[in-house]
N, CA, C and O atoms as a printed pandas DataFrame, in Angstrom:
     atom_number atom_name residue_name chain_id  residue_number  x_coord  y_coord  z_coord
0              1         N          MET        A               1   35.053  144.418   63.972
1              2        CA          MET        A               1   35.568  145.719   64.368
2              3         C          MET        A               1   34.572  146.372   65.332
3              4         O          MET        A               1   33.362  146.173   65.225
4              5         N          THR        A               2   35.093  147.137   66.252
5              6        CA          THR        A               2   34.257  147.831   67.224
6              7         C          THR        A               2   33.763  149.157   66.646
7              8         O          THR        A               2   34.187  149.578   65.569
8              9         N          LEU        A               3   32.875  149.792   67.371
9             10        CA          LEU        A               3   32.369  151.112   66.987
10            11         C          LEU        A               3   33.523  152.088   66.783
11            12         O          LEU        A               3   33.577  152.776   65.764
12            13         N          GLY        A               4   34.431  152.153   67.725
13            14        CA          GLY        A               4   35.586  153.055   67.627
14            15         C          GLY        A               4   36.491  152.714   66.460
15            16         O          GLY        A               4   36.971  153.613   65.769
16            17         N          GLU        A               5   36.731  151.436   66.228
17            18        CA          GLU        A               5   37.578  151.009   65.107
18            19         C          GLU        A               5   36.941  151.383   63.770
19            20         O          GLU        A               5   37.643  151.792   62.845
20            21         N          LEU        A               6   35.622  151.247   63.662
21            22        CA          LEU        A               6   34.935  151.617   62.422
22            23         C          LEU        A               6   35.030  153.122   62.167
23            24         O          LEU        A               6   35.255  153.555   61.037
24            25         N          ARG        A               7   34.858  153.906   63.219
25            26        CA          ARG        A               7   34.972  155.365   63.080
26            27         C          ARG        A               7   36.381  155.755   62.639
27            28         O          ARG        A               7   36.544  156.601   61.760
28            29         N          THR        A               8   37.393  155.145   63.242
29            30        CA          THR        A               8   38.786  155.434   62.866
30            31         C          THR        A               8   39.054  154.991   61.437
31            32         O          THR        A               8   39.709  155.710   60.682
32            33         N          PHE        A               9   38.561  153.820   61.052
33            34        CA          PHE        A               9   38.734  153.310   59.691
34            35         C          PHE        A               9   38.167  154.296   58.674
35            36         O          PHE        A               9   38.822  154.621   57.683
36            37         N          MET        A              10   36.948  154.769   58.924
37            38        CA          MET        A              10   36.331  155.735   58.003
38            39         C          MET        A              10   37.173  157.004   57.896
39            40         O          MET        A              10   37.413  157.499   56.795
40            41         N          ALA        A              11   37.621  157.531   59.035
41            42        CA          ALA        A              11   38.401  158.773   59.040
42            43         C          ALA        A              11   39.721  158.607   58.300
43            44         O          ALA        A              11   40.164  159.530   57.616
44            45         N          GLU        A              12   40.348  157.458   58.425
45            46        CA          GLU        A              12   41.657  157.234   57.793
46            47         C          GLU        A              12   41.550  156.795   56.339
47            48         O          GLU        A              12   42.383  157.179   55.518
48            49         N          THR        A              13   40.541  155.998   56.007
49            50        CA          THR        A              13   40.435  155.416   54.667
50            51         C          THR        A              13   39.606  156.273   53.716
51            52         O          THR        A              13   39.877  156.312   52.516
52            53         N          PHE        A              14   38.599  156.959   54.248
53            54        CA          PHE        A              14   37.707  157.781   53.429
54            55         C          PHE        A              14   37.569  159.186   54.017
55            56         O          PHE        A              14   36.460  159.622   54.324
56            57         N          PRO        A              15   38.691  159.897   54.174
57            58        CA          PRO        A              15   38.617  161.223   54.803
58            59         C          PRO        A              15   37.765  162.214   54.016
59            60         O          PRO        A              15   37.259  163.179   54.589
60            61         N          GLN        A              16   37.599  161.992   52.714
61            62        CA          GLN        A              16   36.838  162.907   51.877
62            63         C          GLN        A              16   35.344  162.907   52.203
63            64         O          GLN        A              16   34.647  163.872   51.890
64            65         N          VAL        A              17   34.840  161.829   52.831
65            66        CA          VAL        A              17   33.408  161.761   53.163
66            67         C          VAL        A              17   33.137  161.360   54.610
67            68         O          VAL        A              17   31.982  161.355   55.036
68            69         N          ALA        A              18   34.155  161.032   55.358
69            70        CA          ALA        A              18   33.966  160.501   56.716
70            71         C          ALA        A              18   33.165  161.442   57.609
71            72         O          ALA        A              18   32.414  160.986   58.472
72            73         N          ASP        A              19   33.315  162.738   57.413
73            74        CA          ASP        A              19   32.605  163.686   58.278
74            75         C          ASP        A              19   31.100  163.750   57.992
75            76         O          ASP        A              19   30.356  164.376   58.747
76            77         N          GLU        A              20   30.651  163.116   56.919
77            78        CA          GLU        A              20   29.218  163.091   56.605
78            79         C          GLU        A              20   28.488  161.958   57.312
79            80         O          GLU        A              20   27.258  161.950   57.367
80            81         N          PHE        A              21   29.241  160.999   57.856
81            82        CA          PHE        A              21   28.643  159.797   58.441
82            83         C          PHE        A              21   29.035  159.650   59.903
83            84         O          PHE        A              21   30.129  160.040   60.313
84            85         N          GLU        A              22   28.119  159.079   60.684
85            86        CA          GLU        A              22   28.440  158.725   62.055
86            87         C          GLU        A              22   27.925  157.320   62.327
87            88         O          GLU        A              22   26.733  157.044   62.189
88            89         N          VAL        A              23   28.834  156.439   62.712
89            90        CA          VAL        A              23   28.440  155.097   63.111
90            91         C          VAL        A              23   27.874  155.229   64.526
91            92         O          VAL        A              23   28.586  155.607   65.456
92            93         N          VAL        A              24   26.594  154.914   64.676
93            94        CA          VAL        A              24   25.891  155.124   65.935
94            95         C          VAL        A              24   25.906  153.874   66.796
95            96         O          VAL        A              24   26.067  153.956   68.013
96            97         N          ASP        A              25   25.740  152.720   66.169
97            98        CA          ASP        A              25   25.673  151.464   66.914
98            99         C          ASP        A              25   26.140  150.333   66.014
99           100         O          ASP        A              25   25.896  150.336   64.808
100          101         N          VAL        A              26   26.812  149.372   66.616
101          102        CA          VAL        A              26   27.229  148.178   65.881
102          103         C          VAL        A              26   26.979  146.959   66.762
103          104         O          VAL        A              26   27.272  146.965   67.957
104          105         N          ALA        A              27   26.435  145.921   66.150
105          106        CA          ALA        A              27   26.143  144.657   66.824
106          107         C          ALA        A              27   26.396  143.551   65.805
107          108         O          ALA        A              27   26.527  143.837   64.615
108          109         N          PRO        A              28   26.468  142.305   66.239
109          110        CA          PRO        A              28   26.674  141.230   65.262
110          111         C          PRO        A              28   25.635  141.283   64.135
111          112         O          PRO        A              28   24.430  141.220   64.377
112          113         N          MET        A              29   26.126  141.398   62.914
113          114        CA          MET        A              29   25.308  141.384   61.696
114          115         C          MET        A              29   24.382  142.595   61.560
115          116         O          MET        A              29   23.477  142.580   60.726
116          117         N          ARG        A              30   24.593  143.646   62.368
117          118        CA          ARG        A              30   23.754  144.847   62.316
118          119         C          ARG        A              30   24.582  146.095   62.559
119          120         O          ARG        A              30   25.613  146.058   63.231
120          121         N          ILE        A              31   24.107  147.212   61.994
121          122        CA          ILE        A              31   24.759  148.496   62.230
122          123         C          ILE        A              31   23.734  149.614   62.031
123          124         O          ILE        A              31   22.795  149.483   61.246
124          125         N          THR        A              32   23.934  150.701   62.749
125          126        CA          THR        A              32   23.137  151.906   62.551
126          127         C          THR        A              32   24.095  153.034   62.218
127          128         O          THR        A              32   25.059  153.283   62.942
128          129         N          VAL        A              33   23.819  153.716   61.108
129          130        CA          VAL        A              33   24.681  154.794   60.621
130          131         C          VAL        A              33   23.814  156.004   60.309
131          132         O          VAL        A              33   22.742  155.874   59.719
132          133         N          GLU        A              34   24.284  157.183   60.708
133          134        CA          GLU        A              34   23.592  158.425   60.370
134          135         C          GLU        A              34   24.383  159.177   59.307
135          136         O          GLU        A              34   25.614  159.157   59.297
136          137         N          LYS        A              35   23.650  159.842   58.410
137          138        CA          LYS        A              35   24.256  160.695   57.391
138          139         C          LYS        A              35   23.786  162.125   57.627
139          140         O          LYS        A              35   22.590  162.414   57.662
140          141         N          ARG        A              36   24.759  163.001   57.788
141          142        CA          ARG        A              36   24.425  164.415   57.981
142          143         C          ARG        A              36   23.957  164.991   56.640
143          144         O          ARG        A              36   24.632  164.850   55.620
144          145         N          ILE        A              37   22.799  165.638   56.662
145          146        CA          ILE        A              37   22.216  166.180   55.437
146          147         C          ILE        A              37   22.405  167.694   55.426
147          148         O          ILE        A              37   22.077  168.391   56.386
148          149         N          GLY        A              38   22.940  168.175   54.318
149          150        CA          GLY        A              38   23.123  169.601   54.100
150          151         C          GLY        A              38   22.593  169.979   52.741
151          152         O          GLY        A              38   22.031  169.143   52.035
152          153         N          GLU        A              39   22.764  171.217   52.370
153          154        CA          GLU        A              39   22.230  171.718   51.099
154          155         C          GLU        A              39   22.730  170.927   49.896
155          156         O          GLU        A              39   21.994  170.745   48.927
156          157         N          LYS        A              40   23.979  170.453   49.950
157          158        CA          LYS        A              40   24.535  169.714   48.805
158          159         C          LYS        A              40   23.856  168.360   48.581
159          160         O          LYS        A              40   24.044  167.746   47.531
160          161         N          HIS        A              41   23.064  167.884   49.560
161          162        CA          HIS        A              41   22.366  166.607   49.437
162          163         C          HIS        A              41   20.927  166.760   48.953
163          164         O          HIS        A              41   20.217  165.770   48.778
164          165         N          LEU        A              42   20.500  167.999   48.740
165          166        CA          LEU        A              42   19.105  168.239   48.368
166          167         C          LEU        A              42   18.945  168.341   46.863
167          168         O          LEU        A              42   19.884  168.683   46.144
168          169         N          ARG        A              43   17.753  168.040   46.403
169          170        CA          ARG        A              43   17.403  168.170   44.991
170          171         C          ARG        A              43   16.198  169.081   44.888
171          172         O          ARG        A              43   15.590  169.415   45.905
172          173         N          PRO        A              44   15.837  169.491   43.680
173          174        CA          PRO        A              44   14.642  170.321   43.529
174          175         C          PRO        A              44   13.436  169.650   44.183
175          176         O          PRO        A              44   13.297  168.427   44.148
176          177         N          GLY        A              45   12.580  170.455   44.771
177          178        CA          GLY        A              45   11.446  169.936   45.520
178          179         C          GLY        A              45   11.740  169.869   47.007
179          180         O          GLY        A              45   10.925  169.393   47.797
180          181         N          ASN        A              46   12.941  170.364   47.380
181          182        CA          ASN        A              46   13.360  170.413   48.780
182          183         C          ASN        A              46   13.287  169.041   49.456
183          184         O          ASN        A              46   12.664  168.878   50.505
184          185         N          THR        A              47   13.934  168.072   48.834
185          186        CA          THR        A              47   14.004  166.730   49.389
186          187         C          THR        A              47   15.419  166.196   49.222
187          188         O          THR        A              47   16.193  166.724   48.423
188          189         N          VAL        A              48   15.755  165.167   49.959
189          190        CA          VAL        A              48   17.081  164.555   49.876
190          191         C          VAL        A              48   17.173  163.764   48.576
191          192         O          VAL        A              48   16.241  163.051   48.203
192          193         N          SER        A              49   18.297  163.898   47.896
193          194        CA          SER        A              49   18.483  163.233   46.607
194          195         C          SER        A              49   18.621  161.721   46.754
195          196         O          SER        A              49   19.070  161.218   47.783
196          197         N          GLY        A              50   18.227  161.018   45.711
197          198        CA          GLY        A              50   18.380  159.564   45.672
198          199         C          GLY        A              50   19.824  159.125   45.827
199          200         O          GLY        A              50   20.093  158.197   46.589
200          201         N          PRO        A              51   20.778  159.764   45.124
201          202        CA          PRO        A              51   22.179  159.365   45.303
202          203         C          PRO        A              51   22.663  159.507   46.744
203          204         O          PRO        A              51   23.500  158.720   47.186
204          205         N          SER        A              52   22.165  160.477   47.475
205          206        CA          SER        A              52   22.555  160.620   48.885
206          207         C          SER        A              52   22.032  159.449   49.714
207          208         O          SER        A              52   22.728  158.954   50.601
208          209         N          MET        A              53   20.808  159.008   49.427
209          210        CA          MET        A              53   20.248  157.861   50.145
210          211         C          MET        A              53   20.963  156.577   49.750
211          212         O          MET        A              53   21.222  155.721   50.596
212          213         N          PHE        A              54   21.287  156.440   48.449
213          214        CA          PHE        A              54   22.043  155.270   48.006
214          215         C          PHE        A              54   23.386  155.206   48.718
215          216         O          PHE        A              54   23.798  154.141   49.178
216          217         N          THR        A              55   24.065  156.336   48.808
217          218        CA          THR        A              55   25.373  156.372   49.461
218          219         C          THR        A              55   25.271  155.899   50.904
219          220         O          THR        A              55   26.119  155.136   51.367
220          221         N          LEU        A              56   24.253  156.339   51.612
221          222        CA          LEU        A              56   24.073  155.907   53.000
222          223         C          LEU        A              56   23.847  154.404   53.075
223          224         O          LEU        A              56   24.436  153.735   53.924
224          225         N          ALA        A              57   23.015  153.868   52.213
225          226        CA          ALA        A              57   22.770  152.416   52.207
226          227         C          ALA        A              57   24.053  151.655   51.919
227          228         O          ALA        A              57   24.357  150.668   52.589
228          229         N          ASP        A              58   24.801  152.105   50.932
229          230        CA          ASP        A              58   26.036  151.445   50.520
230          231         C          ASP        A              58   27.079  151.479   51.633
231          232         O          ASP        A              58   27.682  150.454   51.953
232          233         N          VAL        A              59   27.291  152.635   52.214
233          234        CA          VAL        A              59   28.262  152.773   53.300
234          235         C          VAL        A              59   27.849  151.919   54.496
235          236         O          VAL        A              59   28.703  151.315   55.145
236          237         N          SER        A              60   26.564  151.862   54.793
237          238        CA          SER        A              60   26.089  151.105   55.952
238          239         C          SER        A              60   26.363  149.609   55.809
239          240         O          SER        A              60   26.849  148.977   56.747
240          241         N          ILE        A              61   26.059  149.048   54.659
241          242        CA          ILE        A              61   26.327  147.616   54.461
242          243         C          ILE        A              61   27.829  147.368   54.454
243          244         O          ILE        A              61   28.294  146.387   55.035
244          245         N          TYR        A              62   28.587  148.236   53.811
245          246        CA          TYR        A              62   30.048  148.126   53.789
246          247         C          TYR        A              62   30.593  148.064   55.220
247          248         O          TYR        A              62   31.399  147.191   55.541
248          249         N          LEU        A              63   30.158  148.982   56.070
249          250        CA          LEU        A              63   30.649  149.013   57.448
250          251         C          LEU        A              63   30.141  147.823   58.262
251          252         O          LEU        A              63   30.852  147.330   59.138
252          253         N          ALA        A              64   28.929  147.358   57.986
253          254        CA          ALA        A              64   28.420  146.162   58.671
254          255         C          ALA        A              64   29.291  144.954   58.345
255          256         O          ALA        A              64   29.578  144.132   59.215
256          257         N          ILE        A              65   29.708  144.852   57.083
257          258        CA          ILE        A              65   30.591  143.751   56.680
258          259         C          ILE        A              65   31.938  143.874   57.382
259          260         O          ILE        A              65   32.441  142.898   57.940
260          261         N          LEU        A              66   32.522  145.066   57.354
261          262        CA          LEU        A              66   33.821  145.261   57.995
262          263         C          LEU        A              66   33.755  144.971   59.489
263          264         O          LEU        A              66   34.708  144.441   60.060
264          265         N          ALA        A              67   32.640  145.312   60.122
265          266        CA          ALA        A              67   32.483  145.028   61.547
266          267         C          ALA        A              67   32.603  143.536   61.825
267          268         O          ALA        A              67   33.033  143.133   62.906
268          269         N          MET        A              68   32.220  142.715   60.844
269          270        CA          MET        A              68   32.245  141.265   61.031
270          271         C          MET        A              68   33.548  140.618   60.543
271          272         O          MET        A              68   34.004  139.640   61.135
272          273         N          VAL        A              69   34.153  141.148   59.474
273          274        CA          VAL        A              69   35.313  140.460   58.876
274          275         C          VAL        A              69   36.627  141.212   59.033
275          276         O          VAL        A              69   37.686  140.688   58.685
276          277         N          GLY        A              70   36.571  142.428   59.550
277          278        CA          GLY        A              70   37.792  143.217   59.713
278          279         C          GLY        A              70   37.975  144.191   58.570
279          280         O          GLY        A              70   37.173  144.218   57.636
280          281         N          PRO        A              71   39.029  144.993   58.639
281          282        CA          PRO        A              71   39.234  146.097   57.688
282          283         C          PRO        A              71   39.685  145.641   56.303
283          284         O          PRO        A              71   40.873  145.693   55.984
284          285         N          LYS        A              72   38.747  145.201   55.492
285          286        CA          LYS        A              72   39.030  144.804   54.106
286          287         C          LYS        A              72   38.532  145.918   53.196
287          288         O          LYS        A              72   37.412  145.865   52.687
288          289         N          ALA        A              73   39.362  146.910   53.000
289          290        CA          ALA        A              73   38.955  148.114   52.278
290          291         C          ALA        A              73   38.522  147.833   50.843
291          292         O          ALA        A              73   37.814  148.648   50.252
292          293         N          LEU        A              74   38.923  146.714   50.275
293          294        CA          LEU        A              74   38.608  146.446   48.876
294          295         C          LEU        A              74   37.304  145.679   48.674
295          296         O          LEU        A              74   37.008  145.276   47.549
296          297         N          ALA        A              75   36.520  145.465   49.723
297          298        CA          ALA        A              75   35.183  144.892   49.538
298          299         C          ALA        A              75   34.392  145.852   48.645
299          300         O          ALA        A              75   34.450  147.069   48.821
300          301         N          VAL        A              76   33.652  145.288   47.683
301          302        CA          VAL        A              76   32.967  146.142   46.708
302          303         C          VAL        A              76   31.511  145.716   46.500
303          304         O          VAL        A              76   31.162  144.543   46.635
304          305         N          THR        A              77   30.683  146.691   46.173
305          306        CA          THR        A              77   29.286  146.443   45.852
306          307         C          THR        A              77   29.206  145.726   44.511
307          308         O          THR        A              77   29.829  146.147   43.536
308          309         N          THR        A              78   28.436  144.640   44.466
309          310        CA          THR        A              78   28.215  143.957   43.183
310          311         C          THR        A              78   26.782  144.114   42.705
311          312         O          THR        A              78   26.496  143.936   41.521
312          313         N          SER        A              79   25.866  144.451   43.634
313          314        CA          SER        A              79   24.471  144.616   43.259
314          315         C          SER        A              79   23.779  145.505   44.278
315          316         O          SER        A              79   24.074  145.457   45.472
316          317         N          CYS        A              80   22.845  146.325   43.780
317          318        CA          CYS        A              80   22.037  147.155   44.679
318          319         C          CYS        A              80   20.677  147.399   44.044
319          320         O          CYS        A              80   20.561  147.680   42.851
320          321         N          SER        A              81   19.658  147.284   44.877
321          322        CA          SER        A              81   18.306  147.646   44.482
322          323         C          SER        A              81   17.769  148.527   45.593
323          324         O          SER        A              81   17.896  148.196   46.772
324          325         N          ILE        A              82   17.167  149.654   45.219
325          326        CA          ILE        A              82   16.663  150.566   46.240
326          327         C          ILE        A              82   15.249  151.017   45.867
327          328         O          ILE        A              82   14.967  151.344   44.714
328          329         N          ASP        A              83   14.380  151.025   46.856
329          330        CA          ASP        A              83   13.012  151.508   46.699
330          331         C          ASP        A              83   12.891  152.797   47.488
331          332         O          ASP        A              83   13.167  152.826   48.688
332          333         N          PHE        A              84   12.479  153.865   46.817
333          334        CA          PHE        A              84   12.241  155.146   47.469
334          335         C          PHE        A              84   10.747  155.183   47.799
335          336         O          PHE        A              84    9.909  155.199   46.898
336          337         N          MET        A              85   10.420  155.197   49.087
337          338        CA          MET        A              85    9.033  154.980   49.496
338          339         C          MET        A              85    8.277  156.248   49.866
339          340         O          MET        A              85    7.061  156.314   49.683
340          341         N          ARG        A              86    8.965  157.244   50.376
341          342        CA          ARG        A              86    8.305  158.512   50.720
342          343         C          ARG        A              86    9.353  159.604   50.745
343          344         O          ARG        A              86   10.552  159.334   50.805
344          345         N          LYS        A              87    8.895  160.821   50.699
345          346        CA          LYS        A              87    9.780  161.981   50.645
346          347         C          LYS        A              87   10.475  162.177   51.996
347          348         O          LYS        A              87    9.810  162.372   53.013
348          349         N          PRO        A              88   11.819  162.125   52.007
349          350        CA          PRO        A              88   12.528  162.393   53.263
350          351         C          PRO        A              88   12.524  163.882   53.582
351          352         O          PRO        A              88   12.421  164.725   52.691
352          353         N          SER        A              89   12.636  164.180   54.852
353          354        CA          SER        A              89   12.688  165.572   55.284
354          355         C          SER        A              89   14.014  166.197   54.885
355          356         O          SER        A              89   15.073  165.606   55.092
356          357         N          ALA        A              90   13.955  167.388   54.315
357          358        CA          ALA        A              90   15.178  168.128   53.987
358          359         C          ALA        A              90   15.784  168.755   55.228
359          360         O          ALA        A              90   16.911  169.249   55.191
360          361         N          GLU        A              91   15.046  168.738   56.320
361          362        CA          GLU        A              91   15.471  169.388   57.571
362          363         C          GLU        A              91   16.114  168.410   58.544
363          364         O          GLU        A              91   16.602  168.829   59.594
364          365         N          ALA        A              92   16.128  167.108   58.224
365          366        CA          ALA        A              92   16.616  166.106   59.174
366          367         C          ALA        A              92   17.721  165.261   58.546
367          368         O          ALA        A              92   17.748  165.041   57.335
368          369         N          ASP        A              93   18.618  164.800   59.391
369          370        CA          ASP        A              93   19.620  163.849   58.938
370          371         C          ASP        A              93   18.930  162.521   58.626
371          372         O          ASP        A              93   17.786  162.301   59.022
372          373         N          LEU        A              94   19.629  161.647   57.920
373          374        CA          LEU        A              94   19.104  160.322   57.617
374          375         C          LEU        A              94   19.719  159.293   58.550
375          376         O          LEU        A              94   20.867  159.429   58.973
376          377         N          VAL        A              95   18.946  158.262   58.866
377          378        CA          VAL        A              95   19.412  157.167   59.712
378          379         C          VAL        A              95   19.207  155.865   58.948
379          380         O          VAL        A              95   18.118  155.600   58.438
380          381         N          ALA        A              96   20.262  155.054   58.872
381          382        CA          ALA        A              96   20.177  153.749   58.220
382          383         C          ALA        A              96   20.278  152.662   59.268
383          384         O          ALA        A              96   21.181  152.674   60.105
384          385         N          GLU        A              97   19.351  151.724   59.220
385          386        CA          GLU        A              97   19.403  150.524   60.036
386          387         C          GLU        A              97   19.672  149.370   59.084
387          388         O          GLU        A              97   18.804  148.965   58.311
388          389         N          ALA        A              98   20.891  148.847   59.156
389          390        CA          ALA        A              98   21.324  147.820   58.210
390          391         C          ALA        A              98   21.529  146.491   58.919
391          392         O          ALA        A              98   21.928  146.438   60.082
392          393         N          ARG        A              99   21.245  145.418   58.184
393          394        CA          ARG        A              99   21.512  144.084   58.722
394          395         C          ARG        A              99   22.050  143.198   57.607
395          396         O          ARG        A              99   21.642  143.298   56.450
396          397         N          LEU        A             100   22.954  142.353   57.981
397          398        CA          LEU        A             100   23.492  141.371   57.042
398          399         C          LEU        A             100   22.616  140.128   57.113
399          400         O          LEU        A             100   22.373  139.585   58.191
400          401         N          LEU        A             101   22.151  139.690   55.965
401          402        CA          LEU        A             101   21.307  138.501   55.887
402          403         C          LEU        A             101   22.135  137.253   55.630
403          404         O          LEU        A             101   21.763  136.153   56.039
404          405         N          LYS        A             102   23.266  137.434   54.947
405          406        CA          LYS        A             102   24.189  136.337   54.654
406          407         C          LYS        A             102   25.592  136.913   54.636
407          408         O          LYS        A             102   25.847  137.944   54.014
408          409         N          LEU        A             103   26.486  136.243   55.316
409          410        CA          LEU        A             103   27.891  136.635   55.293
410          411         C          LEU        A             103   28.704  135.395   54.986
411          412         O          LEU        A             103   29.016  134.600   55.873
412          413         N          GLY        A             104   29.045  135.240   53.698
413          414        CA          GLY        A             104   29.828  134.091   53.271
414          415         C          GLY        A             104   31.290  134.457   53.141
415          416         O          GLY        A             104   31.705  135.545   53.541
416          417         N          LYS        A             105   32.071  133.548   52.581
417          418        CA          LYS        A             105   33.503  133.798   52.395
418          419         C          LYS        A             105   33.760  134.755   51.239
419          420         O          LYS        A             105   34.759  135.475   51.242
420          421         N          VAL        A             106   32.865  134.771   50.248
421          422        CA          VAL        A             106   33.070  135.568   49.047
422          423         C          VAL        A             106   32.012  136.652   48.871
423          424         O          VAL        A             106   32.313  137.734   48.365
424          425         N          LEU        A             107   30.772  136.372   49.284
425          426        CA          LEU        A             107   29.677  137.326   49.110
426          427         C          LEU        A             107   28.965  137.607   50.431
427          428         O          LEU        A             107   28.872  136.750   51.309
428          429         N          ALA        A             108   28.473  138.827   50.538
429          430        CA          ALA        A             108   27.627  139.219   51.668
430          431         C          ALA        A             108   26.372  139.868   51.097
431          432         O          ALA        A             108   26.436  140.615   50.120
432          433         N          VAL        A             109   25.235  139.575   51.716
433          434        CA          VAL        A             109   23.952  140.141   51.296
434          435         C          VAL        A             109   23.340  140.832   52.506
435          436         O          VAL        A             109   23.317  140.287   53.609
436          437         N          GLY        A             110   22.837  142.059   52.272
437          438        CA          GLY        A             110   22.234  142.792   53.379
438          439         C          GLY        A             110   21.072  143.644   52.928
439          440         O          GLY        A             110   20.865  143.876   51.737
440          441         N          ASP        A             111   20.321  144.104   53.907
441          442        CA          ASP        A             111   19.257  145.062   53.599
442          443         C          ASP        A             111   19.345  146.242   54.553
443          444         O          ASP        A             111   19.904  146.147   55.645
444          445         N          VAL        A             112   18.775  147.359   54.108
445          446        CA          VAL        A             112   18.869  148.615   54.839
446          447         C          VAL        A             112   17.518  149.311   54.806
447          448         O          VAL        A             112   16.883  149.409   53.756
448          449         N          LEU        A             113   17.087  149.791   55.956
449          450        CA          LEU        A             113   15.954  150.704   56.026
450          451         C          LEU        A             113   16.515  152.081   56.344
451          452         O          LEU        A             113   17.338  152.234   57.246
452          453         N          ILE        A             114   16.062  153.083   55.594
453          454        CA          ILE        A             114   16.530  154.454   55.780
454          455         C          ILE        A             114   15.362  155.304   56.262
455          456         O          ILE        A             114   14.259  155.239   55.720
456          457         N          PHE        A             115   15.630  156.104   57.293
457          458        CA          PHE        A             115   14.627  156.955   57.914
458          459         C          PHE        A             115   15.110  158.393   57.948
459          460         O          PHE        A             115   16.314  158.639   58.015
460          461         N          SER        A             116   14.186  159.351   57.904
461          462        CA          SER        A             116   14.506  160.716   58.317
462          463         C          SER        A             116   14.568  160.661   59.834
463          464         O          SER        A             116   13.667  160.117   60.472
464          465         N          LYS        A             117   15.611  161.214   60.412
465          466        CA          LYS        A             117   15.795  161.147   61.862
466          467         C          LYS        A             117   14.564  161.706   62.571
467          468         O          LYS        A             117   14.105  162.808   62.271
468          469         N          GLY        A             118   14.038  160.926   63.517
469          470        CA          GLY        A             118   12.869  161.336   64.266
470          471         C          GLY        A             118   11.554  160.855   63.683
471          472         O          GLY        A             118   10.505  161.055   64.296
472          473         N          ASP        A             119   11.581  160.223   62.509
473          474        CA          ASP        A             119   10.366  159.740   61.857
474          475         C          ASP        A             119   10.376  158.215   61.868
475          476         O          ASP        A             119   11.385  157.604   61.515
476          477         N          ALA        A             120    9.276  157.596   62.266
477          478        CA          ALA        A             120    9.212  156.139   62.375
478          479         C          ALA        A             120    8.992  155.433   61.043
479          480         O          ALA        A             120    9.240  154.231   60.944
480          481         N          ALA        A             121    8.536  156.143   60.020
481          482        CA          ALA        A             121    8.248  155.522   58.728
482          483         C          ALA        A             121    9.490  155.589   57.836
483          484         O          ALA        A             121   10.062  156.665   57.662
484          485         N          PRO        A             122    9.909  154.466   57.273
485          486        CA          PRO        A             122   11.102  154.496   56.412
486          487         C          PRO        A             122   10.853  155.285   55.127
487          488         O          PRO        A             122    9.747  155.288   54.585
488          489         N          VAL        A             123   11.906  155.952   54.653
489          490        CA          VAL        A             123   11.826  156.699   53.395
490          491         C          VAL        A             123   12.366  155.878   52.227
491          492         O          VAL        A             123   12.043  156.147   51.070
492          493         N          ALA        A             124   13.196  154.867   52.540
493          494        CA          ALA        A             124   13.744  154.014   51.486
494          495         C          ALA        A             124   14.136  152.665   52.069
495          496         O          ALA        A             124   14.376  152.521   53.268
496          497         N          ARG        A             125   14.191  151.685   51.180
497          498        CA          ARG        A             125   14.641  150.342   51.530
498          499         C          ARG        A             125   15.598  149.893   50.445
499          500         O          ARG        A             125   15.319  150.059   49.258
500          501         N          ALA        A             126   16.727  149.324   50.844
501          502        CA          ALA        A             126   17.711  148.882   49.865
502          503         C          ALA        A             126   18.158  147.458   50.172
503          504         O          ALA        A             126   18.182  147.025   51.324
504          505         N          SER        A             127   18.509  146.750   49.114
505          506        CA          SER        A             127   19.092  145.419   49.214
506          507         C          SER        A             127   20.417  145.453   48.463
507          508         O          SER        A             127   20.463  145.857   47.301
508          509         N          LEU        A             128   21.495  145.030   49.120
509          510        CA          LEU        A             128   22.822  145.099   48.506
510          511         C          LEU        A             128   23.556  143.779   48.628
511          512         O          LEU        A             128   23.376  143.037   49.594
512          513         N          THR        A             129   24.386  143.497   47.636
513          514        CA          THR        A             129   25.297  142.361   47.665
514          515         C          THR        A             129   26.704  142.900   47.496
515          516         O          THR        A             129   26.952  143.777   46.669
516          517         N          TYR        A             130   27.619  142.371   48.284
517          518        CA          TYR        A             130   29.026  142.788   48.254
518          519         C          TYR        A             130   29.917  141.592   47.973
519          520         O          TYR        A             130   29.636  140.475   48.407
520          521         N          SER        A             131   30.980  141.836   47.253
521          522        CA          SER        A             131   32.044  140.854   47.057
522          523         C          SER        A             131   33.136  141.133   48.088
523          524         O          SER        A             131   33.573  142.272   48.251
524          525         N          ILE        A             132   33.566  140.091   48.775
525          526        CA          ILE        A             132   34.580  140.232   49.811
526          527         C          ILE        A             132   35.893  139.666   49.273
527          528         O          ILE        A             132   35.944  138.502   48.874
528          529         N          PRO        A             133   36.961  140.479   49.258
529          530        CA          PRO        A             133   38.226  139.977   48.711
530          531         C          PRO        A             133   38.841  138.885   49.580
531          532         O          PRO        A             133   38.626  138.837   50.791
532          533         N          LYS        A             134   39.597  138.024   48.945
533          534        CA          LYS        A             134   40.309  136.962   49.669
534          535         C          LYS        A             134   41.466  137.565   50.436
535          536         O          LYS        A             134   42.095  138.529   50.002
536          537         N          GLY        A             135   41.731  136.966   51.598
537          538        CA          GLY        A             135   42.913  137.381   52.365
538          539         C          GLY        A             135   42.759  138.535   53.177
539          540         O          GLY        A             135   43.703  138.947   53.850
């Protein structure tokens, strides 16, 4: 799927959250996605919540898979591990740089680095496995 097709897919399939994400770049086995951060994404200590970072990692790998195999809305996460490495800025959106390490017929494995926009040091790293439905 192209950048435009992914954006349309998100808007049509996940309208409840599509406005929080922007697909910035897509390439074979790679994608860059930004998550808009607002007050609802913050936790005490004025930092972005872990669930907000997990959501960005999950959506990024999901869209990277769809970019390669087409609009299979029923692809699902089967495993996720995430390391929170430093405090993200509450003042900046998050940027995920995701890559697929393996794309098989049934499973896909990928990793994601998450950054506060404008900062070169990652705030989190995630590894995800997805099950891809047949057909």
